[in-house]
ChimeraX commands (.cxc) that place a marker at each C-alpha (Angstrom):
marker #1 position 30.81,63.40,49.98 radius 0.5
marker #1 position 31.37,60.59,48.09 radius 0.5
marker #1 position 33.18,60.10,44.82 radius 0.5
marker #1 position 32.65,57.58,42.60 radius 0.5
marker #1 position 34.53,55.27,40.73 radius 0.5
marker #1 position 34.46,54.04,37.26 radius 0.5
marker #1 position 36.06,50.02,37.34 radius 0.5
marker #1 position 36.63,48.24,34.12 radius 0.5
marker #1 position 35.13,44.38,35.80 radius 0.5
marker #1 position 35.74,40.78,34.06 radius 0.5
marker #1 position 33.20,38.97,34.06 radius 0.5
marker #1 position 34.19,34.81,34.01 radius 0.5
marker #1 position 32.10,32.09,33.31 radius 0.5
marker #1 position 32.47,28.24,32.21 radius 0.5
marker #1 position 33.95,29.08,29.27 radius 0.5
marker #1 position 32.59,32.39,28.27 radius 0.5
marker #1 position 34.03,35.90,29.72 radius 0.5
marker #1 position 32.74,38.93,29.80 radius 0.5
marker #1 position 33.50,43.06,30.59 radius 0.5
marker #1 position 32.00,45.83,31.41 radius 0.5
marker #1 position 32.81,48.86,33.07 radius 0.5
marker #1 position 30.57,50.12,36.65 radius 0.5
marker #1 position 30.56,53.03,39.25 radius 0.5
marker #1 position 31.32,51.88,42.79 radius 0.5
marker #1 position 32.22,54.45,46.30 radius 0.5
marker #1 position 35.67,52.43,46.76 radius 0.5
marker #1 position 37.25,49.53,45.27 radius 0.5
marker #1 position 35.90,45.76,46.53 radius 0.5
marker #1 position 37.83,43.10,48.38 radius 0.5
marker #1 position 38.48,39.50,47.39 radius 0.5
marker #1 position 35.48,37.28,47.67 radius 0.5
marker #1 position 32.58,40.41,48.14 radius 0.5
marker #1 position 29.43,40.54,46.53 radius 0.5
marker #1 position 29.43,42.49,43.58 radius 0.5
marker #1 position 26.44,43.16,41.03 radius 0.5
marker #1 position 26.53,42.90,37.60 radius 0.5
marker #1 position 24.64,42.48,34.04 radius 0.5
marker #1 position 24.90,38.79,35.01 radius 0.5
marker #1 position 23.97,39.32,39.06 radius 0.5
marker #1 position 25.67,39.06,41.69 radius 0.5
marker #1 position 29.27,37.86,41.21 radius 0.5
marker #1 position 32.26,36.88,43.43 radius 0.5
marker #1 position 35.34,38.99,42.56 radius 0.5
marker #1 position 38.52,37.68,42.95 radius 0.5
marker #1 position 40.95,40.16,41.97 radius 0.5
marker #1 position 41.01,43.30,42.00 radius 0.5
marker #1 position 43.71,45.81,39.95 radius 0.5
marker #1 position 44.79,49.45,40.60 radius 0.5
marker #1 position 45.04,51.40,37.04 radius 0.5
marker #1 position 45.66,55.11,36.23 radius 0.5
marker #1 position 44.53,55.13,33.13 radius 0.5
marker #1 position 43.50,57.99,30.75 radius 0.5
marker #1 position 40.36,56.86,30.08 radius 0.5
marker #1 position 39.41,57.63,34.23 radius 0.5
marker #1 position 38.84,54.70,35.04 radius 0.5
marker #1 position 40.25,53.22,39.01 radius 0.5
marker #1 position 41.16,49.62,38.36 radius 0.5
marker #1 position 40.12,46.70,37.28 radius 0.5
marker #1 position 38.15,43.80,38.67 radius 0.5
marker #1 position 37.63,40.14,37.71 radius 0.5
marker #1 position 34.66,38.08,38.70 radius 0.5
marker #1 position 33.05,34.37,38.86 radius 0.5
marker #1 position 30.13,33.52,38.75 radius 0.5
marker #1 position 28.95,31.47,42.39 radius 0.5
marker link #1:1,2 radius 0.2
marker link #1:2,3 radius 0.2
marker link #1:3,4 radius 0.2
marker link #1:4,5 radius 0.2
marker link #1:5,6 radius 0.2
marker link #1:6,7 radius 0.2
marker link #1:7,8 radius 0.2
marker link #1:8,9 radius 0.2
marker link #1:9,10 radius 0.2
marker link #1:10,11 radius 0.2
marker link #1:11,12 radius 0.2
marker link #1:12,13 radius 0.2
marker link #1:13,14 radius 0.2
marker link #1:14,15 radius 0.2
marker link #1:15,16 radius 0.2
marker link #1:16,17 radius 0.2
marker link #1:17,18 radius 0.2
marker link #1:18,19 radius 0.2
marker link #1:19,20 radius 0.2
marker link #1:20,21 radius 0.2
marker link #1:21,22 radius 0.2
marker link #1:22,23 radius 0.2
marker link #1:23,24 radius 0.2
marker link #1:24,25 radius 0.2
marker link #1:25,26 radius 0.2
marker link #1:26,27 radius 0.2
marker link #1:27,28 radius 0.2
marker link #1:28,29 radius 0.2
marker link #1:29,30 radius 0.2
marker link #1:30,31 radius 0.2
marker link #1:31,32 radius 0.2
marker link #1:32,33 radius 0.2
marker link #1:33,34 radius 0.2
marker link #1:34,35 radius 0.2
marker link #1:35,36 radius 0.2
marker link #1:36,37 radius 0.2
marker link #1:37,38 radius 0.2
marker link #1:38,39 radius 0.2
marker link #1:39,40 radius 0.2
marker link #1:40,41 radius 0.2
marker link #1:41,42 radius 0.2
marker link #1:42,43 radius 0.2
marker link #1:43,44 radius 0.2
marker link #1:44,45 radius 0.2
marker link #1:45,46 radius 0.2
marker link #1:46,47 radius 0.2
marker link #1:47,48 radius 0.2
marker link #1:48,49 radius 0.2
marker link #1:49,50 radius 0.2
marker link #1:50,51 radius 0.2
marker link #1:51,52 radius 0.2
marker link #1:52,53 radius 0.2
marker link #1:53,54 radius 0.2
marker link #1:54,55 radius 0.2
marker link #1:55,56 radius 0.2
marker link #1:56,57 radius 0.2
marker link #1:57,58 radius 0.2
marker link #1:58,59 radius 0.2
marker link #1:59,60 radius 0.2
marker link #1:60,61 radius 0.2
marker link #1:61,62 radius 0.2
marker link #1:62,63 radius 0.2
marker link #1:63,64 radius 0.2
view
């Protein structure tokens, strides 16, 4: 059985950014594609978090 983790995702576009949370089986790597509410984005940074809110990490991505 795979444990699902929650991640905070920051989507960066030209002159703007937005934040959403997603559930994934594992943290992606830099360069991996990730689905957001803006479509497929490219992961540019992944940070681990040990937070009380239960998030496994913070992902930053950009539009292709």
